[in-house]
C-alpha positions as CSV (number, residue, x, y, z in Angstrom):
1,M,141.4,111.6,115.1
2,K,139.5,110.6,118.2
3,V,138.4,113.3,120.5
4,P,138.2,112.4,123.8
5,L,135.8,113.3,126.5
6,G,138.1,112.3,129.1
7,F,135.3,111.8,131.9
8,T,133.2,108.9,131.5
9,S,131.0,106.8,133.8
10,T,134.1,104.9,135.2
11,L,134.0,107.0,138.5
12,L,133.8,107.5,140.6
13,G,130.8,104.6,139.6
14,V,133.5,107.5,141.7
15,A,131.8,107.7,140.8
16,L,128.3,107.1,141.5
17,M,129.9,109.3,144.1
18,T,127.5,107.7,146.7
19,L,128.8,109.1,149.9
20,P,128.2,106.7,152.9
21,A,126.7,108.2,156.0
22,A,129.8,108.0,158.1
23,V,131.7,110.3,155.9
24,W,128.9,112.7,154.6
25,P,129.7,116.7,155.4
26,A,127.9,117.5,158.6
27,Q,125.6,119.6,156.3
28,T,123.8,117.0,154.6
29,E,123.5,114.9,157.9
30,T,121.3,117.6,159.1
31,A,119.8,118.7,155.8
32,V,118.5,115.7,154.4
33,S,115.5,113.9,155.8
34,T,116.1,110.4,157.5
35,Q,113.4,109.2,155.3
36,A,115.1,110.4,151.8
37,Y,118.4,108.9,153.0
38,E,116.9,105.4,154.3
39,L,115.1,104.9,150.9
40,Y,118.4,105.6,149.3
41,A,120.3,103.5,151.8
42,I,117.9,100.4,150.9
43,G,118.4,100.7,147.1
44,K,114.9,102.5,146.8
45,Y,116.7,104.9,144.3
46,A,113.3,106.5,142.6
47,E,111.4,107.0,145.8
48,A,114.6,108.5,147.6
49,A,115.2,111.0,144.6
50,H,111.4,111.8,144.7
51,T,111.2,112.2,148.7
52,A,114.7,114.2,148.3
53,R,113.5,116.6,145.7
54,L,110.7,117.6,147.8
55,E,112.6,118.9,150.5
56,Q,113.9,122.1,148.1
57,T,117.0,122.2,149.7
58,A,120.7,121.8,148.2
59,A,121.0,118.8,150.2
60,G,117.9,117.3,149.0
61,D,118.5,117.9,145.4
62,A,122.3,116.6,145.7
63,L,120.8,113.4,147.1
64,A,118.3,113.3,144.4
65,A,121.2,113.4,141.9
66,R,123.0,110.6,143.4
67,A,120.4,108.4,143.7
68,L,119.3,109.1,140.0
69,L,122.7,108.4,139.0
70,A,122.7,105.1,141.4
71,K,119.5,103.9,139.5
72,A,121.2,104.4,136.2
73,Q,123.9,102.3,137.0
74,T,122.2,99.4,138.7
75,G,119.0,99.2,136.7
76,S,118.3,98.1,133.6
77,W,118.9,99.6,130.3
78,S,115.7,101.3,129.8
79,G,115.5,104.9,130.5
80,R,118.9,105.5,131.6
81,G,119.2,108.6,129.3
82,Q,116.5,110.4,131.3
83,L,117.8,109.3,134.5
84,V,121.3,111.0,134.0
85,A,119.5,114.2,132.4
86,E,117.0,114.1,135.5
87,A,120.3,113.4,137.9
88,Q,122.2,116.6,135.9
89,E,119.2,118.9,136.4
90,A,118.9,118.0,140.2
91,A,122.6,118.4,140.8
92,A,122.5,122.1,138.9
93,A,119.5,123.0,141.3
94,A,121.7,122.0,144.2
95,I,124.2,124.3,143.2
96,A,121.7,127.3,142.4
97,R,120.4,126.8,145.9
98,D,123.9,126.8,147.5
99,P,127.2,127.1,145.5
100,K,129.1,126.4,148.4
101,Y,127.6,122.8,148.9
102,I,130.1,120.8,147.7
103,E,128.1,117.5,146.5
104,G,126.3,119.4,144.0
105,H,129.2,120.1,142.0
106,M,130.4,116.7,142.2
107,Q,127.2,115.4,141.1
108,L,127.0,117.5,138.3
109,A,130.6,116.1,137.3
110,V,129.2,112.7,137.3
111,A,126.2,113.5,135.5
112,L,128.1,115.1,132.8
113,G,130.3,112.3,132.5
114,Y,127.4,110.0,131.9
115,Q,126.1,112.4,129.1
116,G,129.4,112.4,127.6
117,R,129.3,108.6,127.4
118,A,126.0,108.6,125.7
119,L,126.8,111.2,123.3
120,G,130.1,109.6,122.1
121,D,133.4,111.4,122.5
122,Y,133.4,113.8,119.3
123,I,129.8,115.2,120.1
124,A,130.8,115.4,123.9
125,H,133.9,117.4,122.8
126,Q,132.2,119.5,120.4
127,Q,129.7,120.5,123.7
128,G,132.4,121.0,125.9
129,L,131.5,118.6,128.6
130,A,135.0,117.7,129.7
131,T,135.4,121.5,130.2
132,Q,132.6,121.6,132.0
133,A,133.0,118.4,134.3
134,R,136.4,120.0,134.9
135,A,134.7,123.3,136.3
136,A,132.7,121.4,138.6
137,I,135.3,119.3,139.9
138,D,137.7,122.6,140.5
139,S,134.7,123.9,142.2
140,A,134.4,121.1,144.5
141,L,138.2,121.2,145.3
142,S,138.4,124.7,146.0
143,L,135.6,124.1,148.6
144,D,137.4,121.3,149.9
145,P,140.9,120.4,148.8
146,E,141.2,116.9,151.1
147,N,137.7,115.8,149.9
148,A,138.1,112.3,148.5
149,W,135.6,112.0,146.2
150,A,136.8,115.2,144.6
151,R,140.3,113.9,144.5
152,A,139.1,110.8,143.0
153,L,137.1,112.4,140.5
154,S,140.0,114.8,139.5
155,G,142.4,111.8,138.8
156,T,139.9,110.0,136.9
157,W,139.3,112.9,134.6
158,H,143.1,113.4,134.1
159,L,143.6,109.7,133.4
160,E,140.8,109.4,130.9
161,I,141.7,112.2,129.0
162,V,145.4,110.9,128.6
163,K,144.2,107.7,127.7
164,G,141.7,108.7,125.3
165,A,144.0,111.4,123.7
166,G,147.7,110.6,124.4
167,P,150.0,112.7,126.6
168,L,150.4,115.6,124.2
169,L,146.8,116.2,122.9
170,A,145.8,115.9,126.5
171,S,147.9,118.5,128.0
172,A,147.3,120.9,124.8
173,L,143.6,120.9,125.0
174,Y,142.7,120.3,128.6
175,D,145.7,120.8,130.6
176,A,145.5,117.0,131.7
177,S,148.5,114.7,132.5
178,R,149.2,111.1,134.0
179,A,151.1,112.7,136.6
180,D,148.4,114.7,138.0
181,G,145.8,111.9,137.6
182,L,148.3,109.4,139.8
183,A,148.7,112.0,142.4
184,D,144.9,112.7,142.9
185,L,144.0,109.0,143.0
186,R,146.6,108.3,145.5
187,K,145.8,111.2,147.5
188,A,141.9,110.5,147.5
189,V,142.9,106.8,148.6
190,N,145.3,107.7,151.4
191,T,142.2,109.8,153.1
192,P,141.1,108.7,156.4
193,D,137.9,106.7,156.2
194,V,137.9,106.5,152.5
195,S,134.7,104.6,150.9
196,I,134.7,101.4,149.7
197,I,133.2,103.0,146.4
198,V,136.3,105.5,146.2
199,L,138.8,102.4,146.8
200,Y,137.2,100.5,143.9
201,Q,137.1,103.1,141.2
202,C,140.5,104.4,141.8
203,A,141.6,100.6,141.6
204,L,139.8,100.4,138.4
205,Q,141.2,103.3,137.0
206,L,144.8,102.2,137.6
207,L,144.1,98.9,136.0
208,A,142.3,100.4,133.4
209,H,145.2,102.8,132.7
210,N,148.0,100.5,132.6
211,A,147.7,97.0,134.4
212,D,151.3,95.9,134.0
213,S,152.9,99.3,135.7
214,F,150.0,99.6,138.3
215,G,148.7,95.9,139.0
216,R,150.2,95.4,142.1
217,E,149.2,99.0,143.5
218,A,145.9,98.7,142.6
219,E,146.0,95.0,144.1
220,R,146.7,96.5,147.6
221,I,143.7,99.0,147.0
222,L,141.2,96.5,146.5
223,I,142.5,94.3,149.2
224,V,141.8,97.3,151.6
225,A,138.4,97.8,149.9
226,S,137.4,94.0,150.3
227,N,137.7,94.9,154.0
228,A,135.9,98.2,154.2
229,E,132.6,98.9,155.3
230,R,129.4,98.3,153.3
231,Q,126.6,101.0,155.1
232,N,124.2,100.9,152.3
233,A,122.9,99.0,148.9
234,F,125.3,100.7,146.7
235,E,128.3,100.0,148.7
236,R,127.2,96.2,149.1
237,F,126.9,96.5,145.0
238,T,130.7,97.9,145.0
239,A,131.8,95.2,147.2
240,R,130.9,92.5,144.7
241,R,132.5,94.4,142.0
242,V,135.7,94.8,144.2
243,D,135.4,90.8,144.6
244,R,135.4,90.2,140.8
245,L,137.9,92.7,139.9
246,L,140.3,91.4,142.3
247,R,139.7,87.8,141.3
248,A,140.4,88.6,137.7
249,Y,143.7,90.6,138.2
250,R,145.0,87.6,140.6
251,S,144.0,85.1,138.1
252,G,146.8,86.1,135.6
253,N,144.2,85.9,132.4
254,E,144.4,89.0,130.9
255,A,141.6,88.6,129.0
256,M,139.3,87.9,131.9
257,L,140.8,91.1,133.4
258,K,139.9,92.9,130.3
259,R,136.5,91.7,130.3
260,E,135.9,92.9,133.8
261,I,137.7,96.1,133.3
262,D,135.4,96.8,130.0
263,Q,132.1,95.6,131.8
264,A,132.7,98.0,134.7
265,Q,133.4,100.8,132.5
266,A,130.6,100.1,130.1
267,S,128.2,99.8,132.8
268,Y,126.3,102.9,131.7
């Protein structure tokens, strides 16, 4: 029997959870230096992480985690495991400095998902990574139930477990369900000023889960995403992925769509 992790690198990319400046929590805007964010915004992720960690604040540590995960996804395959480990450590440091700082919890959930993909489903299950990721997501939602990023993470968590384990085992082992996953993704998509990254990842999840049932809904989300703002390097990277996924879906070629989904989900 295949034992699911239930939370892989698919998202939140929500995924990388790279919050655009316009929707960052106010505490982040004031707590992270302009230099650190500007380095992140232009795609200098290693330099951004280093600068942010020097600040010794929860916001700095969380930005460092985000930058390290961005580098892991957009860079070469070499060294990705180390980047994810460093991101997980930075996210944990952010939580230790300020347990009420929401992004620390979200970045920890994403890093745990990446770690689980690297380890494989069985080892990830044995180490309890899905449960740890769920706890981090729940902490984020307790701080801000309306946060689009946290909702998107939660939706991904549910759907990936259901897809990997089947609905009965997913419910028995993790209390995961397709209904909860879909509800969370839809709530994330309908949040005001939602980021292109959240939109892309939610559409990707719907297509990966069942393109026949949710394809039209995913297409509508991708159309909105194609017109969304691109304020930094990672958002521009995501915009290219939006275009490819939309073209693949509209082609009507199932093999082409599957390749695009598989490539996106295997980006780590």
